[in-house]
C-alpha positions in Angstrom: -20.8 -3.4 47.5 -19.0 -0.2 47.7 -16.6 1.4 45.3 -13.2 2.5 46.5 -13.5 4.8 49.5 -12.0 8.2 49.0 -9.9 8.2 52.1 -7.8 5.9 54.2 -8.9 4.2 57.5 -10.0 6.8 60.0 -7.1 7.8 62.2 -4.6 6.1 60.0 -1.5 8.1 59.2 -1.1 9.1 55.5 1.8 7.1 54.3 3.6 5.9 51.2 2.1 3.1 49.2 2.4 -0.2 51.0 4.0 1.1 54.2 1.0 0.1 56.4 1.7 -3.3 58.1 -0.6 -6.1 57.2 -2.9 -7.1 60.1 -1.2 -9.8 62.1 2.2 -9.5 60.3 5.5 -9.2 62.1 5.3 -5.4 61.8 1.7 -5.2 62.8 1.0 -8.5 64.5 -0.8 -9.6 67.6 0.7 -7.0 69.8 -0.3 -4.0 67.6 -2.8 -1.5 69.1 -6.2 -2.9 68.6 -9.7 -2.9 70.1 -10.8 -6.0 72.0 -14.2 -7.6 71.5 -16.8 -5.9 73.6 -14.5 -3.0 74.5 -16.0 -0.3 72.3 -19.6 -0.3 71.1 -19.8 0.1 67.4 -22.6 1.6 65.3 -25.4 -0.7 64.5 -25.6 -2.2 61.0 -28.0 -0.5 58.5 -30.1 -2.0 55.8 -31.5 -0.1 52.8 -34.2 -2.3 51.1 -34.7 0.1 48.3 -31.1 0.1 47.1 -30.4 -3.4 48.4 -27.4 -2.8 50.6 -26.2 -3.6 54.1 -23.8 -1.2 55.8 -21.5 -2.1 58.8 -19.1 0.1 60.5 -15.4 -0.4 61.4 -13.9 2.2 63.7 -16.7 4.5 62.7 -16.1 4.0 59.0 -19.0 2.8 56.8 -18.6 -0.3 54.6 -21.4 -0.8 52.2 -22.1 -4.2 50.7 -24.7 -4.9 48.1 -27.0 -7.9 48.3 -27.8 -10.3 45.4 -31.0 -9.3 43.7 -32.7 -12.5 44.7 -31.7 -12.2 48.4 -35.3 -12.2 49.6 -36.5 -10.8 52.9 -33.8 -9.4 55.2 -33.6 -7.8 58.6 -30.5 -6.7 60.4 -32.2 -7.6 63.7 -32.6 -11.2 62.8 -30.4 -13.8 64.5 -28.3 -16.3 62.7 -27.7 -19.6 64.6 -24.3 -21.4 64.6 -23.9 -24.3 62.2 -24.5 -27.9 63.3 -20.9 -28.7 62.2 -18.2 -28.4 64.8 -14.4 -28.9 64.7 -12.4 -31.5 66.6 -8.6 -31.2 66.7 -7.1 -34.1 64.9 -3.4 -33.4 64.7 -0.9 -30.7 65.8 2.2 -30.4 63.7 5.0 -29.0 65.7 6.9 -28.8 69.0 8.0 -25.7 70.9 11.7 -26.2 71.3 12.9 -22.9 70.0 12.5 -21.0 73.3 11.2 -23.5 75.9 13.0 -26.1 78.0 12.4 -29.3 79.9 9.3 -29.9 77.8 9.6 -33.4 76.5 8.5 -36.3 78.7 7.4 -39.9 78.3 4.5 -41.8 80.0 4.3 -45.5 80.9 1.8 -45.8 78.0 4.5 -44.9 75.6 3.0 -41.5 74.8 5.6 -38.6 74.6 4.2 -35.4 76.1 5.1 -32.0 74.8 3.4 -28.8 73.8 2.9 -26.4 70.9 0.9 -23.2 71.0 -1.9 -23.6 73.6 -2.1 -27.4 73.3 -0.4 -30.1 75.3 0.1 -33.1 73.0 0.2 -36.8 74.0 1.8 -38.5 71.0 2.1 -42.2 70.6 4.8 -42.5 68.0 4.5 -46.3 67.4 0.7 -46.1 66.8 0.9 -42.7 65.1 -1.9 -41.2 67.2 -2.3 -38.0 69.2 -4.5 -36.9 72.1 -4.7 -33.3 73.1 -5.2 -31.4 76.3 -7.1 -28.3 75.3 -7.6 -26.5 78.7 -5.2 -23.6 78.0 -6.1 -20.4 76.2 -2.6 -19.2 75.3 1.0 -20.3 75.1 1.9 -23.2 77.3 5.4 -22.6 78.6 6.2 -25.5 80.9 5.0 -29.0 82.0 5.8 -31.5 84.7 4.8 -35.1 85.3 3.6 -36.2 88.8 5.4 -39.1 90.4 2.2 -41.2 89.8 3.0 -40.7 86.0 -0.7 -39.9 85.4 -1.2 -36.4 86.7 0.3 -33.5 84.7 0.9 -29.8 85.5 1.2 -27.3 82.8 1.7 -23.5 83.0 0.8 -20.8 80.6 1.3 -17.1 79.7 -1.3 -14.4 80.0 -4.1 -15.1 77.6 -7.2 -13.6 76.0 -9.9 -15.4 78.0 -11.9 -13.1 80.3 -12.1 -15.6 83.2 -8.9 -17.6 82.8 -6.8 -15.2 80.8 -4.2 -14.6 83.5 -1.1 -16.7 83.8 -1.9 -19.9 85.8 -1.1 -23.6 86.2 -3.5 -26.3 85.2 -3.4 -29.8 86.9 -5.0 -32.5 84.7 -5.4 -36.2 84.2 -3.5 -37.6 81.3 -5.9 -40.6 80.9 -9.2 -38.8 80.5 -7.8 -35.3 79.9 -10.0 -33.7 82.5 -8.8 -30.6 84.4 -8.5 -31.3 88.1 -7.3 -28.0 89.5 -6.4 -24.5 88.4 -3.8 -22.6 90.4 -2.6 -19.1 90.7 -5.2 -17.0 88.8 -4.3 -13.5 89.8 -1.1 -14.5 91.5 1.4 -15.1 88.7 2.7 -12.3 86.5 3.3 -12.5 82.7 3.8 -16.3 82.5 4.5 -19.4 84.4 8.0 -20.5 83.2 8.7 -23.5 85.5 6.7 -26.1 87.4 7.6 -29.2 89.3 6.0 -31.8 91.6 7.6 -32.8 94.9 9.0 -36.3 95.1 9.7 -37.2 98.7 6.0 -36.8 99.8 4.5 -38.6 96.8 3.8 -35.4 94.9 1.7 -33.5 97.4 3.4 -30.1 96.6 4.0 -28.2 93.4 6.5 -25.5 92.8 6.1 -22.8 90.2 8.2 -19.8 89.1 6.6 -17.0 87.2 8.1 -14.6 84.6 7.8 -11.4 86.7 10.7 -9.1 87.3 11.5 -10.9 90.5 10.7 -14.4 89.1 8.8 -15.4 92.2 9.0 -19.0 93.4 5.8 -20.3 95.0 5.0 -23.6 96.6 1.4 -25.0 96.5 -0.6 -27.8 98.0 -2.1 -28.4 94.6 -5.0 -30.7 95.6 -6.2 -28.0 98.1 -5.4 -25.3 95.6 -3.6 -23.5 98.5 -0.4 -21.5 98.3 2.0 -22.5 101.1 4.8 -20.0 100.5 6.4 -17.7 98.0 9.7 -15.7 97.7 11.5 -13.6 95.1 13.9 -15.7 93.1 16.1 -13.6 90.9 15.9 -10.5 88.7 17.5 -12.6 85.9 15.7 -15.2 83.8 15.1 -18.6 85.5 15.2 -21.6 83.1 14.6 -24.7 85.3 13.4 -25.6 88.8 12.7 -28.9 90.5 12.2 -30.5 93.9 15.1 -32.6 95.2 14.2 -36.3 94.9 15.9 -37.3 98.2 15.8 -34.3 100.5 12.3 -33.4 101.7 11.2 -29.8 101.1 14.3 -28.8 99.2 14.2 -27.3 95.7 16.7 -26.2 93.1 16.4 -23.5 90.5 18.9 -22.1 87.9 19.2 -19.5 85.2 21.2 -16.5 84.2 24.2 -16.2 86.5 22.7 -18.2 89.3 22.0 -21.5 91.0 19.7 -21.5 94.0 19.0 -24.1 96.7 15.6 -23.6 98.4 14.3 -25.0 101.6 10.6 -24.9 102.7 10.2 -24.6 106.4 7.1 -23.5 108.3 5.5 -22.1 105.2 8.5 -20.0 104.4 11.1 -20.6 101.7 14.8 -19.7 102.3 17.3 -19.7 99.5 21.0 -20.3 99.4 23.1 -19.6 96.4 25.5 -22.1 94.8 29.1 -21.0 95.2 31.4 -20.9 92.1 34.9 -20.8 93.4 37.7 -19.1 91.5 39.1 -22.4 90.2 35.8 -22.9 88.4 34.8 -20.8 85.5 31.5 -19.2 86.6 29.0 -19.5 83.7 26.8 -16.8 82.3 23.9 -19.3 82.4 23.3 -22.4 84.4 21.0 -24.0 81.8 19.9 -27.4 83.2 20.4 -29.9 86.0 19.6 -33.5 87.1 20.0 -35.5 90.2 22.2 -38.6 90.7 20.9 -41.7 92.5 22.9 -40.7 95.6 21.4 -37.3 95.7 24.2 -35.3 94.1 23.2 -32.5 91.8 24.7 -32.3 88.3 24.4 -28.9 86.5 25.1 -28.1 82.8 26.0 -24.5 81.8 26.7 -22.2 78.9 30.5 -22.9 79.1 30.0 -26.6 78.3 30.8 -27.7 81.9 29.1 -30.2 84.0 29.5 -29.4 87.7 28.7 -31.9 90.4 27.4 -30.6 93.7 27.4 -33.1 96.6 24.1 -33.9 98.2 23.1 -31.1 100.6 26.0 -28.9 99.6 26.1 -25.6 97.7 29.8 -26.1 96.6 31.2 -27.8 93.6 32.8 -31.2 94.3 33.8 -32.2 90.7 33.9 -30.6 87.3 33.7 -32.2 83.8 34.3 -30.4 80.5 31.6 -32.0 78.4 30.7 -29.9 75.4 31.8 -27.1 73.1 29.3 -24.4 74.0 26.1 -24.7 75.9 24.6 -27.7 77.6 20.9 -27.6 77.2 19.8 -30.8 78.8 20.9 -33.4 81.4 19.0 -36.6 82.2 19.8 -39.3 84.7 19.1 -42.9 83.6 17.8 -45.5 86.1 21.0 -47.5 85.9 23.2 -44.6 87.1 24.4 -43.5 83.7 23.4 -40.0 82.4 22.9 -38.1 79.2 24.0 -34.6 78.2 22.9 -32.6 75.2 25.0 -29.8 73.7 24.0 -26.8 71.6 26.9 -25.6 69.6 28.4 -29.1 68.9 25.0 -30.8 68.4 26.3 -33.8 70.4 24.6 -36.1 72.9 27.0 -37.8 75.3 26.2 -40.9 77.3 28.2 -41.1 80.5 28.8 -44.2 82.6 28.5 -44.3 86.4 32.1 -43.1 86.7 31.1 -40.0 84.7 33.2 -41.0 81.7 31.8 -40.6 78.2 31.1 -44.0 76.6 29.0 -43.0 73.6 28.7 -39.8 71.6 25.7 -39.2 69.2 25.6 -36.3 66.7 22.3 -34.8 65.8 21.6 -33.8 62.1 22.4 -30.2 61.3 19.0 -29.7 59.6 17.0 -30.3 62.7 19.2 -28.2 65.0 20.9 -28.8 68.4 19.5 -30.6 71.4 16.9 -28.7 73.6 15.6 -31.5 75.7 16.5 -35.2 76.2 13.9 -37.8 77.0 14.9 -41.5 77.5 12.3 -43.9 76.1 11.8 -47.6 76.6 14.9 -49.9 76.5 17.6 -48.0 74.4 15.2 -45.5 72.8 15.9 -41.8 73.1 13.8 -38.9 72.1 15.5 -35.5 71.5 13.6 -32.2 71.3 15.6 -29.7 69.3 16.0 -25.9 69.1 14.5 -26.0 65.6 11.1 -27.3 66.9 11.8 -31.0 65.9 11.5 -34.2 67.9 14.0 -36.9 66.9 13.8 -40.6 67.8 17.0 -42.7 68.0 18.9 -45.4 69.7 21.4 -44.8 72.4 23.8 -47.1 70.7 23.0 -46.1 67.2 24.0 -43.1 65.0 20.7 -42.5 63.1 18.0 -40.2 64.3 14.5 -40.2 62.7 12.4 -37.0 62.9 9.1 -37.9 64.4 8.0 -34.2 64.6 9.1 -31.3 62.5 7.8 -27.7 62.4 8.4 -24.2 61.3 10.6 -22.0 63.4 9.2 -18.6 62.5 5.9 -17.0 61.7 3.8 -19.2 59.4 1.4 -17.4 56.9 1.4 -19.6 53.8 -1.1 -22.4 53.6 -2.3 -24.3 50.5 -4.5 -27.4 50.3 -4.0 -29.8 47.4 -7.1 -29.8 45.1 -7.5 -33.6 44.9 -5.1 -35.3 47.3 -4.8 -35.5 51.1 -1.9 -33.2 51.0 -1.3 -29.6 52.2 1.6 -27.2 52.1 2.8 -24.6 54.5 5.5 -21.9 54.2 6.9 -19.4 56.7 9.3 -16.7 57.4 11.9 -19.4 58.3 12.3 -19.8 54.5 11.0 -23.4 54.7 8.3 -24.9 52.5 6.8 -28.2 53.8 4.5 -30.6 52.0 2.5 -32.6 54.5 0.6 -35.8 54.2 -2.7 -35.2 56.1 -3.4 -39.0 56.4 0.0 -40.1 57.7 0.6 -36.8 59.6 4.1 -36.4 58.4 6.1 -34.3 55.9 6.6 -35.6 52.4 9.3 -33.1 51.7 10.8 -29.9 53.0 12.6 -27.3 50.8 14.6 -24.3 52.0 14.3 -21.2 49.9 17.8 -19.8 50.4 17.1 -16.1 50.0 13.4 -15.5 50.6 11.1 -15.7 53.6 7.7 -17.1 52.4 4.4 -15.3 52.8 1.7 -17.1 50.8 1.0 -20.2 48.7 -1.6 -21.7 46.3 -1.9 -24.9 44.2 -2.7 -24.8 40.5 -6.1 -26.4 40.0 -4.4 -29.5 38.5 -2.3 -29.9 41.6 1.0 -30.3 39.7 2.6 -27.0 40.7 2.4 -24.6 43.6 2.9 -20.8 43.6 4.7 -19.1 46.4 4.6 -15.4 47.3 7.7 -14.2 49.1 8.4 -11.2 51.4 11.0 -9.7 49.0 8.7 -8.9 46.0 9.5 -12.2 44.3 7.1 -15.0 43.6 8.0 -18.4 42.2 6.4 -21.7 41.2 7.6 -25.1 42.3 6.9 -28.5 41.0 4.7 -30.1 43.7 6.2 -33.5 43.4 10.0 -33.0 42.9 10.3 -29.4 44.2 12.0 -28.2 41.1 11.8 -24.5 40.4 9.5 -23.9 37.5 9.7 -20.1 37.2 10.7 -17.0 39.2 9.3 -13.5 38.8 9.6 -10.2 40.6 6.9 -7.6 41.0 7.7 -4.6 43.3 9.8 -5.0 46.4 7.2 -5.8 49.0 5.7 -9.0 50.3 3.1 -10.8 48.2 0.3 -11.4 50.7 -1.8 -13.7 48.4 -1.2 -15.8 45.3 -4.3 -17.2 43.8 -5.0 -19.2 40.6 -8.3 -18.7 38.7 -10.6 -21.7 38.8 -9.8 -22.7 35.2 -6.0 -22.4 35.9 -5.5 -19.8 33.1 -4.6 -16.9 35.4 -2.6 -16.2 38.5 -3.3 -13.2 40.7 -0.5 -11.9 42.9 -1.8 -9.5 45.5 1.0 -7.4 47.0 1.7 -5.2 50.0 2.4 -2.4 47.6 -1.4 -2.0 46.9 -1.3 -3.7 43.5 -2.6 -7.0 42.1 -0.5 -8.4 39.4 -2.2 -10.7 36.8 -0.4 -13.3 34.8 -1.7 -15.6 32.0 -0.9 -19.2 32.7 -0.3 -21.9 30.1 1.3 -25.3 29.8 -0.5 -26.7 32.8 0.9 -24.0 35.1 4.5 -24.0 33.8 4.5 -20.9 31.7 3.6 -17.4 32.8 3.2 -14.1 30.9 2.2 -10.8 32.5 -1.2 -9.4 31.6 -1.0 -6.3 33.7 -1.4 -4.7 37.1 -4.6 -3.8 39.0 -4.2 -0.3 40.3 -6.8 1.4 42.5 -6.4 0.3 46.1 -5.3 2.9 48.6 -3.8 0.4 51.0 -2.2 -3.1 50.9 -4.3 -5.9 49.5 -5.4 -8.4 52.2 -7.8 -10.9 50.4 -8.8 -11.8 46.9 -11.3 -14.2 45.3 -11.9 -15.3 41.7 -15.4 -15.5 40.1 -16.5 -19.0 39.1 -16.1 -18.2 35.4 -12.5 -16.9 36.0 -13.3 -13.5 34.5 -13.4 -11.3 37.6 -11.7 -10.7 40.9 -12.9 -9.2 44.1 -10.4 -7.8 46.6 -10.2 -6.3 50.1 -7.5 -4.0 51.4 -6.1 -2.8 54.7 -8.4 0.2 54.8 -11.6 -1.9 54.3 -12.0 -1.4 50.6 -14.0 -3.8 48.4 -13.0 -3.5 44.7 -13.8 -5.5 41.6 -11.6 -6.2 38.6 -11.8 -7.5 35.0 -9.0 -10.1 34.8 -8.3 -9.9 31.0 -7.4 -6.2 31.1 -6.8 -5.5 34.9 -9.4 -2.8 34.8 -11.4 -1.8 37.9 -15.2 -2.2 37.6 -16.5 1.0 39.2 -20.1 -0.2 39.7 -20.4 -2.4 42.7 -24.0 -3.0 42.0 -23.2 -4.6 38.7 -21.3 -7.3 40.5 -23.9 -8.1 43.1 -25.1 -11.4 41.4 -21.6 -12.7 40.5 -20.9 -16.3 41.6 -17.6 -16.6 43.4 -15.5 -19.7 43.1 -14.2 -19.2 46.6 -14.9 -16.8 49.4 -11.9 -15.9 51.4 -12.6 -12.1 51.6 -13.5 -10.8 55.0 -15.6 -7.9 53.6 -18.6 -8.6 51.4 -22.3 -9.3 51.9 -21.9 -13.1 52.3 -19.6 -12.5 55.2 -20.9 -9.3 56.8 -21.9 -11.2 59.9 -18.4 -12.5 60.9 -17.5 -9.3 62.6 -18.4 -9.3 66.3 -19.1 -6.5 68.8 -16.1 -4.2 69.1 -14.2 -5.5 66.1 -11.7 -3.1 64.5 -11.5 -4.6 61.0 -8.1 -6.3 61.5 -9.2 -8.8 64.1 -10.0 -11.4 61.5 -7.0 -12.4 59.4 -8.4 -15.2 57.3 -11.7 -16.7 56.1 -12.6 -19.7 53.9 -15.9 -21.0 52.6 -16.3 -24.8 52.4 -16.4 -26.3 48.9 -20.1 -27.3 49.6 -20.9 -23.7 50.5 -22.5 -24.8 53.8 -20.1 -23.3 56.3 -17.4 -20.6 56.6 -14.4 -20.7 58.9 -12.5 -17.6 60.1 -9.2 -17.3 62.0 -8.8 -14.3 64.3 -6.2 -12.4 66.3 -7.2 -14.1 69.5 -6.1 -17.6 68.5 -9.6 -18.8 67.7 -11.1 -20.5 64.7 -14.7 -19.7 64.2 -17.3 -21.7 62.3 -20.3 -20.0 60.8 -23.3 -21.1 58.7 -22.8 -19.7 55.1 -23.7 -17.2 53.9 -23.0 -15.2 57.1 -25.4 -12.4 56.4 -26.7 -11.5 59.8 -24.6 -9.0 61.8 -22.8 -10.6 64.7 -23.9 -14.0 63.6 -23.8 -17.0 65.9 -20.8 -19.3 65.6 -18.8 -22.2 67.1 -15.4 -21.1 68.4 -12.4 -23.4 68.8 -9.1 -22.6 70.4 -5.8 -24.3 70.2 -3.6 -21.6 68.6 -2.0 -19.1 70.9 -1.2 -16.5 68.3 -3.0 -14.8 65.5 -4.5 -17.5 63.2 -3.0 -16.5 59.9 -4.8 -18.9 57.5 -7.6 -21.4 57.4 -8.5 -23.7 54.5 -10.8 -26.7 54.0 -9.7 -30.0 52.5 -11.0 -30.7 49.0 -13.8 -33.0 50.4 -14.6 -30.6 53.3 -13.9 -33.3 55.9 -11.0 -31.4 57.4 -9.9 -27.8 58.1 -6.3 -26.8 58.3 -5.0 -23.7 60.2 -1.7 -22.0 60.7 -0.6 -19.8 63.6 1.6 -16.8 63.3 4.0 -16.4 66.2 3.1 -19.8 67.6 4.6 -21.3 64.4 2.1 -24.2 64.5 -0.1 -25.9 62.0 -3.3 -27.7 63.1 -5.5 -30.2 61.4 -9.2 -30.2 62.4 -11.9 -32.8 61.7 -15.3 -31.4 60.7 -17.9 -33.3 62.7 
């Protein structure tokens, strides 16, 4: 393997230490300039049998990796087949309430339906089971349930997939999860933000509104996959749209500064604006609406008002001051009562048939205000919140139980417990969550008051967990009671990796400031003393691994360096050939001979954010910028090796890690804020 290159990445601007953004980070994340797979042909890999190295190229830059002396016959032309093992999605932790609406429904089976990342989740809370619709290839933004309560429509944003990467609507069966129809490929712009089935004609038609500048409303015969009509909606954001349940071919949409009534006639749609008279305070946003049993329309707005619009009219007939601040959700009950969910006041009001409040419920501050209300069976109520949680309560009670919790900002930190079915995630939202992988629930959640979290790692004994923060601090928590064990500061940039040595006697803290800080660890992970600082990288450190004997480190950096270090004195080992036969306790580096085949055609060296070798050494998983988790046979020594790809994330996959028994793989998404649990089959 190569010694430190003498220059930075080709084309990279010379910059102060640590100023280059980490691949996939908020500063240089998914939307940073990058090459796409297959876009630019790269130089072919080279093999030198005399010196025993393989050389691949990233953006024209050579990366030389030395083979073990007993590697045997090798050819860069040979093909490496995908592994027999595959991944099956077992659980999705999270709900997208932060920036999506009307996205929580219940089926007659008792399954609640919602989405996170590119997955639509059918979650049976009572049985603690999940099923997953996996047809999408990027963020799902909206869902609607057909009047038959079996068929579901879901709309997505523009994605990476070559064939179905444009915004579209998928119609699918909630029983067998088969896709029935795909609508609008090439028609919608940016994203589909609203969908809704017609009701008067038993759901023959589907409306959809995209996220283009004009927010075009279109009406489809979804079974024939035929567009019937379309029209520009509004230059301002649209947040909700539905067919009227009693007036045939009439639709309603609302959003910033507008409420529109639509009529479909002879394959044309005509719109009429709702009129806010002077005696009524016109809101900045009409945020939600529902229909009464007599056909009246009820709207909730950013001023906390509920306006009632008589059936067939575009004028307000009654006004109710309901909440302090925004009203995010209105839901009509079968008995004529209705619910309203407020933002600023975190209240859920239950109104009787005379539109008077009879019950007021207050949501916990920790899980955030209401985003979407969903009545369940009998007196049950589910509440999706703006902090990506789903709460379960009783309309007559005062206690809400969180059935789903999630991070609310980019998630980079992932650590799997060394001997229990537990794993930990931490994110830029300053939350650290310990999860039970068997029960699929959080054991505890701790808020780090000052520091967004970047990385995590369990001590080999599992008693403590180290956290790297974005501020230059790192700390250690007791894994059971969350007590703070120690806090240290090294530099003032984020610590991208924290990693204990296999024997637990060292902790390496790899920083965005180009250094690796080494600490001696004693007292079962409760005492730390600084050994020194590994200095030699010319860019931020992206990945590190310890040798099996805990004596050495290997590291990768943002400019494709592969460097080696002696842990006891933090000295760089200049001879890469002297390390060619070292046994590595883990392999999470993305550059090195054992992983030289993970890079596909056109890769630019930043497309793969994370890698993890299974404990058995049989397979290797990678997480990339395109929302995919890729499974390879290990070692991955043949260039452009065959692999099994799995999608579910809609953002850059920031971390992947196997469970201690290799039966599961855990993954985290960056901007999709999700964590997924996969079964290795």
